[in-house]
Kinemage of the C-alpha trace (Angstrom):
@kinemage 1
@onewidth
@group {chain A} dominant
@subgroup {mainchain}
@vectorlist {calphas} color= white
{ca met a 1} P 0.000 0.000 0.000
{ca ala a 2} L 1.322 3.415 -0.943
{ca arg a 3} L 2.441 5.486 2.016
{ca glu a 4} L -0.063 8.272 1.355
{ca asn a 5} L -2.893 5.710 1.536
{ca arg a 6} L -1.948 4.249 4.891
{ca pro a 7} L -4.293 5.370 7.665
{ca ala a 8} L -2.627 6.887 10.690
{ca pro a 9} L -3.515 5.183 13.996
{ca val a 10} L -6.420 6.786 15.819
{ca gly a 11} L -5.126 9.244 18.404
{ca ser a 12} L -1.696 9.467 16.785
{ca gln a 13} L 0.432 12.591 17.051
{ca lys a 14} L 0.063 12.991 13.285
{ca gln a 15} L -3.559 13.949 13.750
{ca ser a 16} L -2.652 16.782 16.124
{ca ala a 17} L -0.701 18.480 13.317
{ca ala a 18} L -3.932 19.600 11.650
{ca pro a 19} L -4.854 22.451 14.080
{ca leu a 20} L -1.355 23.906 13.754
{ca ile a 21} L -1.443 23.695 9.956
{ca trp a 22} L -4.866 25.344 9.747
{ca ala a 23} L -3.826 28.147 12.125
{ca ala a 24} L -0.630 28.747 10.153
{ca met a 25} L -2.613 28.923 6.904
{ca leu a 26} L -5.003 31.492 8.360
{ca val a 27} L -2.097 33.621 9.544
{ca ala a 28} L -0.470 33.329 6.114
{ca val a 29} L -3.518 34.602 4.215
{ca gly a 30} L -3.720 37.630 6.502
{ca trp a 31} L -6.053 36.874 9.422
{ca arg a 32} L -4.273 38.476 12.362
{ca asp a 33} L -6.666 37.052 14.933
{ca ala a 34} L -5.397 33.569 14.030
{ca ala a 35} L -1.991 34.413 15.512
{ca ala a 36} L -3.244 33.618 19.036
{ca arg a 37} L -4.495 30.227 17.881
{ca leu a 38} L -1.168 29.466 16.212
{ca ser a 39} L 0.744 30.516 19.332
{ca ala a 40} L -1.445 28.193 21.409
{ca cys a 41} L -0.689 25.307 19.066
{ca leu a 42} L 3.023 26.046 19.222
{ca ala a 43} L 2.900 26.178 23.024
{ca glu a 44} L 2.008 22.489 23.049
{ca pro a 45} L 4.379 19.645 22.169
{ca val a 46} L 4.672 19.451 18.379
{ca thr a 47} L 5.793 16.446 16.368
{ca trp a 48} L 7.411 18.422 13.575
{ca val a 49} L 8.035 15.481 11.298
{ca asp a 50} L 4.270 14.970 11.130
{ca val a 51} L 3.650 18.650 10.476
{ca arg a 52} L 6.028 18.505 7.519
{ca ala a 53} L 4.443 15.300 6.218
{ca glu a 54} L 0.892 16.623 6.441
{ca ala a 55} L 1.805 20.000 4.945
{ca arg a 56} L 3.358 18.184 2.016
{ca arg a 57} L 0.403 15.847 1.552
{ca leu a 58} L -1.988 18.798 1.584
{ca arg a 59} L 0.271 20.810 -0.758
{ca ala a 60} L 0.223 23.588 1.828
{ca glu a 61} L 3.950 24.023 2.503
{ca pro a 62} L 4.121 27.663 1.288
{ca leu a 63} L 1.203 28.684 3.495
{ca val a 64} L 2.501 26.826 6.541
{ca tyr a 65} L 5.971 28.286 5.988
{ca ala a 66} L 4.628 31.852 5.735
{ca gly a 67} L 2.458 31.382 8.820
{ca leu a 68} L 5.298 30.047 10.935
{ca leu a 69} L 7.604 32.842 9.814
{ca ala a 70} L 4.979 35.441 10.702
{ca ala a 71} L 4.563 33.890 14.139
{ca ala a 72} L 8.298 34.269 14.810
{ca ala a 73} L 8.065 31.002 16.690
{ca asn a 74} L 10.879 28.783 17.859
{ca val a 75} L 10.562 26.354 14.968
{ca pro a 76} L 13.393 23.886 14.322
{ca thr a 77} L 15.708 25.062 11.563
{ca thr a 78} L 15.379 21.778 9.709
{ca val a 79} L 11.617 22.219 9.508
{ca leu a 80} L 11.862 25.781 8.198
{ca asp a 81} L 14.520 24.743 5.671
{ca ser a 82} L 12.331 21.912 4.404
{ca leu a 83} L 9.287 24.178 4.068
{ca arg a 84} L 11.386 26.894 2.444
{ca arg a 85} L 12.706 24.503 -0.215
{ca ala a 86} L 9.179 23.336 -0.973
{ca thr a 87} L 8.014 26.955 -1.172
{ca leu a 88} L 10.757 27.787 -3.655
{ca ala a 89} L 9.783 24.784 -5.774
{ca trp a 90} L 6.119 25.797 -5.783
{ca gly a 91} L 7.144 29.380 -6.541
{ca ala a 92} L 9.198 28.273 -9.541
{ca arg a 93} L 6.242 26.281 -10.831
{ca ala a 94} L 3.870 29.215 -10.324
{ca ala a 95} L 6.238 31.455 -12.300
{ca arg a 96} L 6.351 28.929 -15.124
{ca leu a 97} L 2.559 28.649 -15.203
{ca glu a 98} L 2.160 32.418 -15.180
{ca glu a 99} L 4.591 32.741 -18.072
{ca ala a 100} L 2.780 30.051 -20.073
{ca ala a 101} L -0.597 31.650 -19.322
{ca ala a 102} L 0.648 35.090 -20.372
{ca thr a 103} L 1.833 33.684 -23.712
{ca val a 104} L -1.507 32.037 -24.451
{ca leu a 105} L -3.535 35.026 -23.267
{ca thr a 106} L -1.505 37.397 -25.436
{ca leu a 107} L -2.207 35.290 -28.517
{ca ala a 108} L -5.882 34.971 -27.569
{ca ser a 109} L -6.153 38.737 -27.170
{ca glu a 110} L -4.615 39.264 -30.604
{ca ala a 111} L -7.184 36.843 -32.012
{ca arg a 112} L -9.968 38.698 -30.163
{ca ile a 113} L -10.883 35.698 -28.032
{ca gly a 114} L -12.269 36.640 -24.622
{ca val a 115} L -10.645 34.505 -21.917
{ca leu a 116} L -10.919 34.638 -18.112
{ca val a 117} L -8.227 33.196 -15.842
{ca leu a 118} L -9.674 31.013 -13.086
{ca lys a 119} L -8.702 29.591 -9.717
{ca gly a 120} L -5.214 29.623 -8.220
{ca leu a 121} L -3.332 31.612 -10.828
{ca ala a 122} L -5.742 34.525 -10.506
{ca leu a 123} L -6.170 34.315 -6.740
{ca gln a 124} L -2.432 34.320 -6.083
{ca asn a 125} L -2.202 37.765 -7.677
{ca leu a 126} L -5.434 39.200 -6.255
{ca ala a 127} L -6.572 37.667 -2.962
{ca tyr a 128} L -3.397 36.314 -1.381
{ca pro a 129} L -0.916 38.659 0.298
{ca arg a 130} L 1.843 39.847 -1.997
{ca gly a 131} L 4.721 37.405 -2.197
{ca leu a 132} L 2.748 34.444 -0.887
{ca val a 133} L 2.873 31.402 -3.175
{ca arg a 134} L -0.359 29.547 -3.825
{ca pro a 135} L 0.411 25.931 -4.875
{ca met a 136} L -1.131 24.990 -8.216
{ca asp a 137} L -0.785 22.248 -10.789
{ca asp a 138} L -2.248 23.679 -13.974
{ca ile a 139} L -3.781 26.677 -15.726
{ca asp a 140} L -7.560 27.099 -15.768
{ca leu a 141} L -9.177 29.268 -18.415
{ca leu a 142} L -12.829 30.103 -19.039
{ca val a 143} L -14.008 30.807 -22.579
{ca ser a 144} L -17.385 31.070 -24.293
{ca arg a 145} L -18.706 28.092 -26.226
{ca asp a 146} L -18.538 30.096 -29.445
{ca asp a 147} L -14.838 30.879 -28.994
{ca ala a 148} L -13.804 27.468 -27.605
{ca pro a 149} L -12.926 25.939 -31.016
{ca arg a 150} L -10.768 28.939 -31.896
{ca leu a 151} L -8.935 28.778 -28.574
{ca ala a 152} L -8.403 25.039 -29.032
{ca asp a 153} L -6.870 25.628 -32.471
{ca leu a 154} L -4.640 28.328 -31.020
{ca leu a 155} L -3.385 25.978 -28.294
{ca arg a 156} L -2.704 23.187 -30.756
{ca arg a 157} L -0.684 25.554 -32.927
{ca gln a 158} L 1.435 26.277 -29.835
{ca gly a 159} L 2.157 22.574 -29.442
{ca tyr a 160} L -0.469 21.672 -26.841
{ca arg a 161} L -2.316 18.386 -27.282
{ca asn a 162} L -5.712 17.365 -25.947
{ca asp a 163} L -5.842 13.707 -26.953
{ca leu a 164} L -4.541 12.277 -23.667
{ca arg a 165} L -7.222 12.824 -21.041
{ca gly a 166} L -10.107 14.884 -22.356
{ca glu a 167} L -10.949 17.443 -24.987
{ca glu a 168} L -10.672 20.279 -22.481
{ca asp a 169} L -7.255 19.232 -21.102
{ca phe a 170} L -4.349 20.558 -23.164
{ca phe a 171} L -0.891 19.275 -22.245
{ca ala a 172} L 2.344 21.057 -23.095
{ca thr a 173} L 4.771 19.266 -25.391
{ca asp a 174} L 7.143 18.556 -22.491
{ca phe a 175} L 4.238 17.594 -20.167
{ca ser a 176} L 5.440 20.167 -17.657
{ca his a 177} L 1.963 21.633 -17.309
{ca ser a 178} L -1.541 21.535 -18.704
{ca ile a 179} L -4.232 24.061 -19.556
{ca asp a 180} L -7.823 23.228 -18.637
{ca val a 181} L -10.277 25.013 -20.906
{ca his a 182} L -13.636 25.482 -19.178
{ca leu a 183} L -16.869 26.237 -21.013
{ca gly a 184} L -18.728 26.853 -17.763
{ca leu a 185} L -18.019 27.487 -14.108
{ca leu a 186} L -19.577 24.204 -12.967
{ca asn a 187} L -18.861 20.766 -14.337
{ca thr a 188} L -22.166 19.392 -15.600
{ca thr a 189} L -20.942 16.335 -17.506
{ca arg a 190} L -22.014 13.836 -14.867
{ca val a 191} L -24.674 15.946 -13.151
{ca pro a 192} L -26.426 18.121 -15.779
{ca ala a 193} L -28.791 19.545 -13.130
{ca arg a 194} L -25.873 21.523 -11.738
{ca ser a 195} L -26.342 24.005 -14.563
{ca asp a 196} L -29.401 25.306 -12.697
{ca leu a 197} L -27.183 26.480 -9.840
{ca trp a 198} L -25.562 29.148 -11.995
{ca ser a 199} L -27.264 29.660 -15.336
{ca glu a 200} L -25.645 32.942 -16.380
{ca thr a 201} L -23.966 33.179 -19.766
{ca phe a 202} L -20.307 33.875 -20.380
{ca gln a 203} L -21.212 37.369 -21.561
{ca asp a 204} L -22.946 38.123 -18.241
{ca ile a 205} L -19.899 36.983 -16.288
{ca trp a 206} L -17.563 38.851 -18.645
{ca gln a 207} L -19.317 42.135 -17.848
{ca arg a 208} L -18.355 41.787 -14.160
{ca arg a 209} L -14.734 40.793 -14.769
{ca gln a 210} L -11.765 42.374 -12.990
{ca pro a 211} L -8.165 42.833 -14.172
{ca val a 212} L -5.347 40.567 -13.048
{ca ala a 213} L -1.713 40.780 -14.101
{ca met a 214} L -0.097 37.746 -15.712
{ca gly a 215} L 3.474 38.955 -15.693
{ca ala a 216} L 3.461 42.063 -17.873
{ca phe a 217} L 0.227 41.084 -19.606
{ca pro a 218} L -3.032 42.646 -18.307
{ca ala a 219} L -5.441 39.690 -18.170
{ca trp a 220} L -8.969 39.274 -16.815
{ca thr a 221} L -10.587 37.077 -14.200
{ca leu a 222} L -13.925 36.739 -12.449
{ca gly a 223} L -15.207 39.679 -10.436
{ca pro a 224} L -15.029 39.430 -6.618
{ca gln a 225} L -18.600 38.184 -6.187
{ca asp a 226} L -18.246 35.650 -8.993
{ca cys a 227} L -14.927 34.435 -7.576
{ca leu a 228} L -16.531 33.787 -4.197
{ca gln a 229} L -19.538 32.058 -5.760
{ca his a 230} L -17.366 29.920 -8.016
{ca phe a 231} L -15.082 28.696 -5.259
{ca ala a 232} L -17.944 28.030 -2.852
{ca leu a 233} L -19.909 26.040 -5.444
{ca his a 234} L -16.792 24.148 -6.466
{ca ser a 235} L -15.861 23.394 -2.867
{ca val a 236} L -19.359 22.121 -2.065
{ca his a 237} L -20.475 20.337 -5.221
{ca his a 238} L -17.134 19.126 -6.583
{ca his a 239} L -15.140 18.505 -3.416
{ca gly a 240} L -17.813 17.750 -0.824
{ca leu a 241} L -16.613 20.520 1.533
{ca gln a 242} L -13.145 19.009 1.613
{ca gly a 243} L -9.702 20.227 0.653
{ca ala a 244} L -7.358 22.453 2.612
{ca leu a 245} L -6.388 24.722 -0.271
{ca trp a 246} L -9.964 25.347 -1.356
{ca met a 247} L -10.875 26.576 2.112
{ca ala a 248} L -7.704 28.661 2.285
{ca asp a 249} L -8.748 30.245 -1.029
{ca leu a 250} L -12.176 31.093 0.321
{ca ser a 251} L -10.697 32.538 3.485
{ca ala a 252} L -8.300 34.685 1.452
{ca met a 253} L -11.169 35.971 -0.692
{ca leu a 254} L -13.286 36.841 2.331
{ca arg a 255} L -10.399 38.886 3.702
{ca ala a 256} L -9.616 40.596 0.391
{ca trp a 257} L -13.230 41.239 -0.680
{ca pro a 258} L -15.430 41.443 2.437
{ca glu a 259} L -18.110 43.297 0.464
{ca ala a 260} L -18.578 40.315 -1.876
{ca val a 261} L -20.706 38.471 0.694
{ca ala a 262} L -23.218 41.322 0.963
{ca ala a 263} L -23.541 41.318 -2.828
{ca leu a 264} L -24.843 37.748 -2.692
{ca cys a 265} L -28.319 38.888 -1.593
{ca gly a 266} L -29.573 38.681 -5.154
{ca ala a 267} L -27.727 35.483 -6.065
{ca pro a 268} L -29.635 32.267 -6.840
{ca ala a 269} L -30.715 30.198 -3.842
{ca gly a 270} L -28.273 27.396 -4.598
{ca val a 271} L -25.367 29.831 -4.684
{ca arg a 272} L -26.337 31.472 -1.393
{ca arg a 273} L -26.707 28.084 0.248
{ca ser a 274} L -23.299 26.919 -0.962
{ca val a 275} L -21.563 30.017 0.410
{ca trp a 276} L -23.453 29.578 3.678
{ca tyr a 277} L -22.318 25.944 3.929
{ca cys a 278} L -18.696 27.093 3.702
{ca leu a 279} L -19.189 29.838 6.274
{ca glu a 280} L -20.821 27.336 8.645
{ca val a 281} L -17.860 25.002 8.306
{ca phe a 282} L -15.514 27.917 8.979
{ca ala a 283} L -17.475 28.889 12.087
{ca ala a 284} L -17.401 25.321 13.385
{ca arg a 285} L -13.632 25.435 13.105
{ca gly a 286} L -13.377 28.610 15.136
{ca his a 287} L -12.971 30.923 12.136
{ca asp a 288} L -15.921 33.255 11.550
{ca pro a 289} L -14.732 35.930 9.081
{ca thr a 290} L -18.179 37.402 8.410
{ca pro a 291} L -20.790 36.631 11.070
{ca glu a 292} L -23.194 39.163 9.575
{ca gly a 293} L -22.884 37.592 6.146
{ca arg a 294} L -23.367 34.121 7.571
{ca ala a 295} L -26.559 35.229 9.319
{ca met a 296} L -27.798 36.947 6.163
{ca leu a 297} L -27.261 33.864 3.996
{ca arg a 298} L -28.741 31.367 6.437
{ca pro a 299} L -31.717 29.666 4.712
{ca his a 300} L -35.139 30.038 6.282
{ca gln a 301} L -35.561 26.279 6.067
{ca leu a 302} L -33.064 23.424 6.034
{ca phe a 303} L -33.871 20.213 4.253
{ca pro a 304} L -33.216 16.880 6.025
{ca gly a 305} L -30.280 16.123 3.757
{ca glu a 306} L -28.707 19.466 4.562
{ca arg a 307} L -29.110 18.986 8.296
{ca arg a 308} L -27.496 15.566 8.113
{ca leu a 309} L -24.628 16.803 5.982
{ca leu a 310} L -23.811 19.849 8.087
{ca ala a 311} L -24.081 17.865 11.305
{ca gln a 312} L -21.726 15.282 9.850
{ca val a 313} L -19.166 17.828 8.703
{ca thr a 314} L -19.225 20.136 11.708
{ca ser a 315} L -19.834 17.794 14.655
{ca ala a 316} L -16.316 16.380 14.589
{ca thr a 317} L -14.741 19.814 14.539
{ca ala a 318} L -16.996 22.122 16.541
{ca ser a 319} L -15.508 21.855 20.024
{ca arg a 320} L -12.865 19.175 19.793
{ca ser a 321} L -10.546 20.896 17.337
{ca arg a 322} L -10.403 24.342 18.860
{ca val a 323} L -7.367 25.482 20.763
{ca ser a 324} L -7.927 28.247 23.275
{ca pro a 325} L -5.450 31.121 23.597
{ca gly a 326} L -4.354 29.496 26.834
{ca gly a 327} L -3.227 26.429 24.960
{ca arg a 328} L -5.962 24.021 26.172
{ca arg a 329} L -8.035 22.000 23.768
{ca gly a 330} L -11.706 21.270 24.132
{ca pro a 331} L -12.992 17.987 25.544
{ca asn a 332} L -12.042 14.842 23.664
{ca ser a 333} L -9.694 16.884 21.547
{ca his a 334} L -6.818 14.436 21.355
{ca gly a 335} L -6.178 13.543 17.758
{ca ser a 336} L -9.058 15.558 16.329
{ca ser a 337} L -8.761 17.548 13.171
{ca ser a 338} L -9.412 21.244 12.752
{ca phe a 339} L -10.303 20.625 9.133
{ca leu a 340} L -12.487 17.576 8.581
{ca pro a 341} L -11.422 15.720 6.660
{ca trp a 342} L -8.467 17.238 4.894
{ca arg a 343} L -7.927 15.713 1.515
{ca asp a 344} L -5.422 16.405 -1.232
{ca thr a 345} L -7.860 16.845 -4.109
{ca lys a 346} L -5.004 17.074 -6.607
{ca arg a 347} L -3.121 14.025 -5.329
{ca asp a 348} L -4.270 11.805 -8.180
{ca ser a 349} L -3.537 14.315 -10.917
{ca pro a 350} L -1.642 12.917 -13.945
{ca met a 351} L 0.805 15.789 -13.500
{ca arg a 352} L 1.755 14.174 -10.188
{ca gly a 353} L 2.425 10.729 -11.611
{ca asn a 354} L -0.936 9.004 -11.172
{ca arg a 355} L -2.906 8.138 -14.260
{ca his a 356} L -6.224 8.109 -12.390
{ca ala a 357} L -7.331 11.719 -12.706
{ca thr a 358} L -9.688 13.363 -10.263
{ca his a 359} L -11.209 15.751 -12.787
{ca gly a 360} L -14.939 15.707 -12.228
{ca ser a 361} L -15.919 15.161 -15.836
{ca arg a 362} L -14.074 11.857 -16.108
{ca thr a 363} L -13.431 9.916 -12.935
{ca gly a 364} L -16.119 11.239 -10.634
{ca glu a 365} L -15.946 14.216 -8.378
{ca ala a 366} L -17.952 12.198 -5.863
{ca ser a 367} L -15.090 9.829 -5.162
{ca ser a 368} L -14.875 8.558 -1.620
{ca val a 369} L -12.532 9.858 1.030
{ca ser a 370} L -9.219 8.059 0.812
{ca arg a 371} L -8.024 6.042 3.779
{ca ser a 372} L -5.200 8.511 4.281
{ca asp a 373} L -7.791 11.015 5.529
{ca val a 374} L -8.002 8.984 8.730
{ca gly a 375} L -4.619 10.519 9.524
{ca leu a 376} L -6.422 13.786 10.147
{ca cys a 377} L -9.676 12.466 11.524
{ca gly a 378} L -9.748 9.147 13.258
{ca asp a 379} L -13.477 8.630 12.738
{ca ala a 380} L -13.534 9.546 9.036
{ca asp a 381} L -15.979 7.404 7.083
{ca pro a 382} L -14.536 6.298 3.707
{ca thr a 383} L -17.958 6.928 2.121
{ca lys a 384} L -18.530 10.413 3.508
{ca his a 385} L -17.211 12.371 0.537
{ca ala a 386} L -19.410 10.478 -1.916
{ca lys a 387} L -22.442 10.812 0.358
{ca asn a 388} L -21.807 14.522 0.929
{ca thr a 389} L -21.684 15.300 -2.780
{ca gln a 390} L -24.699 13.142 -3.581
{ca ile a 391} L -26.773 14.733 -0.814
{ca leu a 392} L -25.900 18.221 -2.014
{ca asp a 393} L -26.674 17.403 -5.634
{ca arg a 394} L -30.061 15.947 -4.643
{ca thr a 395} L -30.878 18.802 -2.301
{ca lys a 396} L -30.219 21.582 -4.824
{ca thr a 397} L -32.904 20.236 -7.154
{ca val a 398} L -35.572 21.435 -4.725
{ca leu a 399} L -34.053 24.803 -3.839
């Protein structure tokens, strides 16, 4: 069995690394009130080898490194050196992706093809603090259905090929990176009903775009409200409220664009509910960036499936995972996770050496939680991720 798939023993020290990692990530993205939580975690005995292992598995080394540096804590030099090397590697990859994206976007602009940059590459330059590296594997671009064939031809002329995994996945000639071309903000291949969650056209979204720099090239990405909606919907309906980086992205956006939540008043019901789910999970983990927004978005009525899902996700983290400023955990806190359950949603990417892709349109975004998640939550159910996504997809049909 591969090492990343081996479950950690219940109550192991590896599980206690999660609160420290989450606190360090919050500090890194700019939440100053998380510094007390991080200090409390550092005041307790820390098994640093497990912190390094979990940060690597979650692809969160740059965020953990930045958080620990900001805390000015007495962290072993070997740990900081390891995290620094990983941060430099992720930074080099981000620079390469940005350069590749700028080249493609320049050619698309010359051909009068409207393209929006999505996800990590845009957020790193807009929502994350300057200089902070956001780990990413590929380039995500959104284009209208009318312009998609022209963009595909442009990519093929640049040497990209899309005959390996799917029509929307274009791999560079040296396989160093890929470009995912999206025709919509939600993957509807397996669940067509998802299109009802966000039925706006590309032209509507284009009108609300905001500028983002790709090197020296002035590119475009989703507006603040659309960014928040997109990441919340993706986190809920594609990842089943799992994934450390997705929640870090949402937290960074809430800090950078606090007014985006208030703008959701007129959003579709499914969108408001998805954002509220994420805010509820944040609150259960002791991080409540916008209590007013969470109260505003709370639905007047919860369906049975929603109650079961939220109880399942938040019950294991509500009181057990919190660390008080005095350094004491809540009752039954030993081994609990502050982020249930953390899962590396990119771990099976072909760019990371595994041919079984996790892209929703091909291998099923409702895949079950891997056994390695037990390392962060001893009572994780291997079927929870699949059940979470299925419940949410069924529930939204009656919103």
